C-alpha positions in Angstrom: 17.9 13.2 13.4 20.9 15.3 14.3 24.7 15.4 13.7 27.7 13.8 15.5 31.4 13.5 14.6 33.0 10.6 13.0 36.5 9.3 13.8 38.0 11.6 11.2 36.2 14.6 12.6 33.6 14.7 9.7 29.9 15.2 10.7 27.6 12.3 10.3 23.8 12.1 10.6 22.4 10.5 13.7 19.3 8.5 13.8 17.5 6.4 16.4 17.4 3.5 14.2 19.3 2.6 11.0 17.9 -0.4 9.0 20.2 -2.1 6.6 18.2 -3.5 3.8 15.1 -2.3 2.0 13.2 -5.6 1.5 10.0 -6.7 3.2 11.6 -7.3 6.6 13.5 -4.0 6.7 10.7 -1.9 5.6 8.3 -3.5 8.0 10.7 -3.0 10.9 11.2 0.6 9.8 7.4 1.3 9.6 6.9 0.4 13.2 9.8 2.4 14.6 9.3 5.5 12.4 5.5 5.5 13.2 6.3 5.6 16.8 8.6 8.6 16.8 12.0 6.9 16.5 13.9 8.6 13.8 14.6 5.9 11.3 16.9 5.6 8.3 16.5 2.7 5.7 19.7 2.1 3.6 18.7 0.1 0.6 21.1 -1.3 -2.0 18.1 -2.0 -4.3 18.7 -5.7 -4.6 15.9 -7.3 -2.7 15.5 -10.8 -3.8 11.7 -10.2 -4.0 12.3 -8.2 -7.3 13.2 -11.5 -9.0 9.7 -12.9 -8.3 7.5 -13.0 -11.3 4.3 -12.9 -9.2 3.9 -13.1 -5.4 1.3 -15.3 -4.0 0.5 -16.3 -0.3 0.8 -12.7 0.8 -2.2 -11.7 2.9 -4.6 -9.3 1.5 -4.0 -10.1 -2.1 -6.2 -13.1 -3.0 -5.0 -13.2 -6.7 -1.4 -12.4 -5.8 0.4 -9.2 -6.4 3.3 -7.8 -8.5 6.3 -8.1 -6.1 7.8 -4.9 -7.2 4.6 -3.2 -6.6 4.4 -4.6 -3.1 7.9 -3.3 -2.4 7.0 0.1 -3.7 3.9 0.2 -1.4 5.9 -0.9 1.6 8.4 1.8 0.9 5.6 4.3 0.6 4.2 3.2 4.0 7.6 3.6 5.5 7.7 7.1 4.1 4.3 7.9 5.5 5.5 6.6 8.8 8.2 9.3 8.9 11.3 7.2 7.8 14.1 8.4 5.7 15.2 6.1 2.8 18.3 6.3 0.9 19.9 4.1 -1.9 23.3 3.0 -0.6 25.3 -0.2 -0.1 26.6 -0.5 3.5 30.2 -1.4 3.8 30.7 -1.8 7.5 29.4 -1.1 11.0 30.9 -0.8 14.4 29.7 -0.2 18.0 31.2 1.9 20.8 30.0 3.5 23.9 28.0 6.1 21.9 26.1 3.5 19.9 26.6 2.4 16.3 28.3 3.9 13.2 27.1 2.5 9.9 29.1 3.4 6.8 28.3 3.2 3.2 30.7 4.0 0.2 30.3 7.7 0.7 28.7 8.5 4.0 28.5 7.5 7.7 25.5 7.4 10.0 25.3 7.2 13.9 22.4 5.2 15.4 21.3 3.8 18.8 19.8 0.8 17.1 20.7 -1.2 14.0 18.5 -3.7 12.2 20.4 -6.0 9.8 17.9 -7.1 7.1 20.0 -8.0 4.2 19.1 -11.7 3.5 22.5 -13.3 3.2 25.0 -10.6 3.4 26.9 -10.3 6.8 30.3 -8.9 5.9 29.4 -5.4 7.1 29.0 -6.8 10.6 32.5 -8.1 10.9 33.8 -5.3 13.0 31.0 -5.6 15.5 32.2 -7.6 18.5 29.7 -10.2 19.8 27.9 -11.0 16.6 27.3 -14.8 16.3 26.8 -16.4 12.9 25.1 -19.6 12.2 26.2 -21.7 9.1 23.4 -23.9 7.7 24.3 -24.0 4.0 24.0 -20.3 4.0 25.0 -17.8 6.8 22.6 -16.5 9.3 22.8 -14.2 12.3 22.1 -15.9 15.6 19.2 -14.2 17.3 16.8 -14.7 20.1 13.0 -15.3 19.7 12.5 -11.5 19.2 15.4 -10.8 16.8 18.0 -9.6 19.3 21.6 -10.5 18.7 24.2 -10.9 21.4 25.1 -7.2 20.9 22.9 -4.7 22.6 21.1 -2.6 20.1 21.7 -4.8 17.1 18.9 -6.9 15.7 18.4 -9.1 12.6 15.2 -9.5 10.8 13.7 -11.8 8.1 15.8 -14.3 6.1 19.0 -13.1 7.7 17.6 -14.2 11.0 16.9 -17.6 9.7 13.3 -17.2 9.0 11.6 -19.2 6.2 12.0 -18.0 2.7 8.5 -16.5 2.5 7.7 -12.9 2.1 4.9 -12.7 4.7 7.0 -14.5 7.3 9.9 -12.1 6.8 7.5 -9.1 6.7 5.9 -10.2 10.0 9.4 -10.8 11.5 10.5 -7.4 10.6 7.3 -6.0 12.3 8.1 -8.0 15.4 11.7 -6.7 15.4 10.3 -3.2 15.2 8.0 -3.7 18.1 10.9 -5.3 20.1 13.0 -2.1 19.6 10.1 0.0 20.9 9.9 -2.2 24.0 13.6 -2.2 24.6 13.6 1.6 24.2 10.9 1.7 26.8 8.3 3.3 24.4 5.0 1.8 25.5 3.1 0.4 22.6 -0.3 -1.3 22.5 -1.5 -2.2 19.0 -1.3 -0.6 15.5 -5.0 -0.3 14.6 -7.0 2.9 15.0 -10.2 2.7 17.1 -13.6 4.2 16.7 -14.2 7.4 18.7 -14.9 6.4 22.4 -13.7 2.8 22.1 -11.5 3.3 25.2 -12.4 6.7 26.6 -16.2 6.1 26.8 -15.4 3.0 28.9 -13.5 5.2 31.4 -10.0 4.0 30.1 -7.1 6.1 29.1 -6.1 6.0 25.4 -3.3 3.3 25.3 0.1 4.4 24.0 0.2 4.3 20.3 -3.5 4.2 19.8 -5.8 6.8 18.3 -9.6 7.3 18.3 -11.2 8.9 15.3 -14.8 9.9 14.7 -17.1 8.7 11.8 -16.1 11.7 9.6 -12.3 11.0 9.9 -12.9 7.3 9.4 -14.7 7.9 6.2 -12.0 10.3 5.0 -9.2 7.9 5.7 -11.1 5.0 4.0 -11.8 7.1 0.9 -8.1 8.1 0.8 -7.0 4.5 1.0 -9.3 3.4 -1.7 -8.2 6.2 -4.0 -4.5 5.4 -3.3 -4.9 1.8 -4.1 -6.9 2.6 -7.3 -4.0 4.8 -8.5 -1.2 2.4 -7.6 -2.9 -0.5 -9.4 -4.3 1.3 -12.4 -1.4 0.5 -14.6 1.2 -2.3 -14.9 4.4 -1.8 -12.8 6.9 0.0 -15.0 10.1 -1.9 -13.8 11.4 -4.7 -15.9 11.2 -8.2 -14.6 14.4 -9.1 -13.0 16.0 -12.7 -12.8 18.9 -14.4 -11.0 22.3 -12.7 -11.6 23.7 -15.8 -13.2 21.1 -15.6 -15.9 21.7 -12.1 -17.0 23.1 -11.3 -20.4 25.2 -8.3 -19.2 
């Protein structure tokens, strides 16, 4: 991340990737780009619809379901571990020129080579980006190809905004696919996201593929112990955030 000048001469932070939206799709995309050395900023207005869910079911890995706010917290923590920067902000507009994108919030502006729109149903901030095609099917979606690319080079849409089914696991998976697509489009070789036992590739006379890592037994045991302890801590107590509901049902 470095700095560049905005139209008014002020300095704006520059990232490889700016993700607009901090729900499951946006955080999944950010984890893939951040873990693979693309500087990544997530701008989250804090209004993920998943927060309204009383208890999330059908998400892999949680046979009895999971508190949705806990899941969002874990996804955010995973993005942090991947090297991403996360900020609470509402994006007002974005534009594209020969140098890439400028994404503006109510108080700041950020430059990026790639932008991921992952805001469920909000598209107004894309109005100034020429070439964005919208689809109206009762709700407004961004028209994308099978990998989440829009008609604008460097601009992607992920999850519900890209017309994916209203299921958390589907949107998370599509966010991950968009993240992997950005890596491909940036010509950053990427093989898979799992860590292999020591010698898995090299003892067969193969070079270690891009994005892969071999670890010995001691390191595997250390990581497993750390993951167990982390999950025990995160699930030891009920989530502190109050249950949210639909805005039309709030008393305020």
